[in-house]
C-alpha angles and dihedrals in degrees: 000000000000116000128190121202121206129182114179152157093189105163118244094337132115114257089220090070092068119101126222113268095021114137115205121212099249097069095178089074108001115080139134119195128195124255092257090074093067093038090065089058094057097096090049091055098046097040093058101036084226127169126247095266091069090055092045091053090052091050091046091053092046090053093054094258104292122190089247142353136190127235111200114195099156130188091024094057139347119279110275126213109207112208113213103168123078095218091053091045089054090057089054095052102037129085117270139177089264097044118030094190095036128269113327121257114263123252089247087076088069089069084083094052092115090057097046107017130243093269094052121137086233091063097037120108138206117335093001089058092044092055093049093047091050090048094054101037093092090059090060099038114132097243092051093048091052088053088060092064095103090053092049091049093048091053091045090055090058089049091054092047088058090049090049088055093053090045090055094048098037090219125149117253143174111260087192090064093048095046093044092052091047095051091042089056090052097045090045089061092044097048104031105016092234138111111252093189087213092154096052098081131275094279091057100039124109111264087239090065094048093048093047090053092048092048092049092052090062089066095056115121087220096049107151097206129095104290091208092064097045096094090052091046091052092051092052094048091044090054092051091047092049091052092054094047093047090054088060092045091055091049092050092048090056091045093052092048090055098040136057093200108121121229132189098201114128088247094053092046090049091055097043112130090004111140099172127038098220122177088255092054091047093051094045093048092046092053093051091051092050090050095050094042091053100041093038098057104030104058095043091050091054091048092053094048095053092043094056089044096051092044089052092057100035106065098178091055092046090050092052093048090050091048090053091049090048090054092049103038103021126239094303107098098172115132094242093052094049090047092051092048093051093045092048099044099028119184092356087075093051092049089059092055091090100145092041088054089053089053090053092049092049093049093053089046092056098035109031108182095213147349136212132252123203135182137217112199119228115278092017095119097226106166131177129197118234124217091263091057098255122131126231129190113224099187116145094020132113103231122212124190098209108211094187090063099035095047093049096046108142089207088066105026100033131235090312094058092126093054129093102246113151090176090073089078093056101047111109093205094052111077118193115192112239090233091060093068109063104158092134093025121241142247128049093325098052117137111290092205101051095109091050090053091051094049092048092050094048093049094046093046091048089055101040111027099080095035099062142047111211127211121189116222124207115346111036094017116155118263112234136196127235092279092053095252118137116257111236121209126215093267091059096255126118114253116244131222093225136000121267114216143170130262129198123263099147085292126040112267134175104275097232099041088258097283109212148169120208138197131191107256119245092206 
């Protein structure tokens, strides 16, 4: 496959007009490199099963950190413009005269149609999207989310029971599996108003959970099956999943017809003012549920995994989080005490978790689960302004705001932009532009569930952080000296034997499922 890399500031011209090998005058930003440059990176990509963002960061560095560059892999895929500057990214995601609800999603997004459905809010455009967003906003309103606190706590108690089991046996386990089941239980209640029983073992789980997991596995970059048959396999699983979800939709439709009790679940909101359950209504509702179930469990699970990992290898940050929790909840860290305190004081407790919130923000900065790709059709006239004031037309390009580059920009985050430093969010003299943190994207089409994810993470961390000591197994394990003590580097983190990294499964996940051992903390 021949790739062409382009980095440019070419004023008011289309980037597609540039030819391979052409060097533009302004070398600081304008550069085109031959296909051989990317070919030399091939072994790096395959050896690490890494996702595209790792490659894009390497390209960005090799091009002297331009505001954007183009990767041309035609005819395999459309040319992609990778956005590396937060001000430019903001122009892509905000409303404009050309696009009232920001630039449309690219056709590449439809590769995930089996996971979300063709009628999904994620794939919807313009007025169709606006109507869906307005319909579901009440389900993610702050007051309603706070009312879900008892449900979140109940599911977290099951999570901690599982961790207690592993602490007593000392066996290795997949934190990815535990966190995914936990967040699936929570989003199942939010979206469908039912108990998925995701944490009760595969034999007791809802069939919806099992089918979602099977469907997600077909998107793994390391999938061991016959690649040729994957699309067919997805279609079959998707059909089974749709059948199960539609069974629940029909049940809910009958319940709402017989009851006047209001509900703000995504399912109830989808069926509001529906008097006849037509095939179109069934399909549309099913696709919305699939979208929220997927997005609502996956990203929060990834956030939790990386948080527990970074806390396990950064003792001074862990100490400060524990100190904050001691100040808020008192020295008693038992699950029942934390639960009672949160239920009694509600969101006032969460508001006081200032440093813990900074930890969450820093984790998503370093390990963004996903990004967004947009598209400007040829002859549209969509133009962005680069930091030097020059204008560039992006028509005919798939446009990707790359969070792994934007959120590690040394120009914004300093020379320690790659380091885990939650304190950076609390320093009054260190201003970070809002557009430089894009974990849930920005503009009209930002993530509707971002507040739910934040509440979930705060509650779960309040319950689990002080109770357990975590030990990474395999990739990312702590390096120890001859006495068995962890070796601490100059930045206050423990050194690791080998690097832990993400792999692609629609979203970016820890490559080994975050293998862990855990012990109950003795204080």
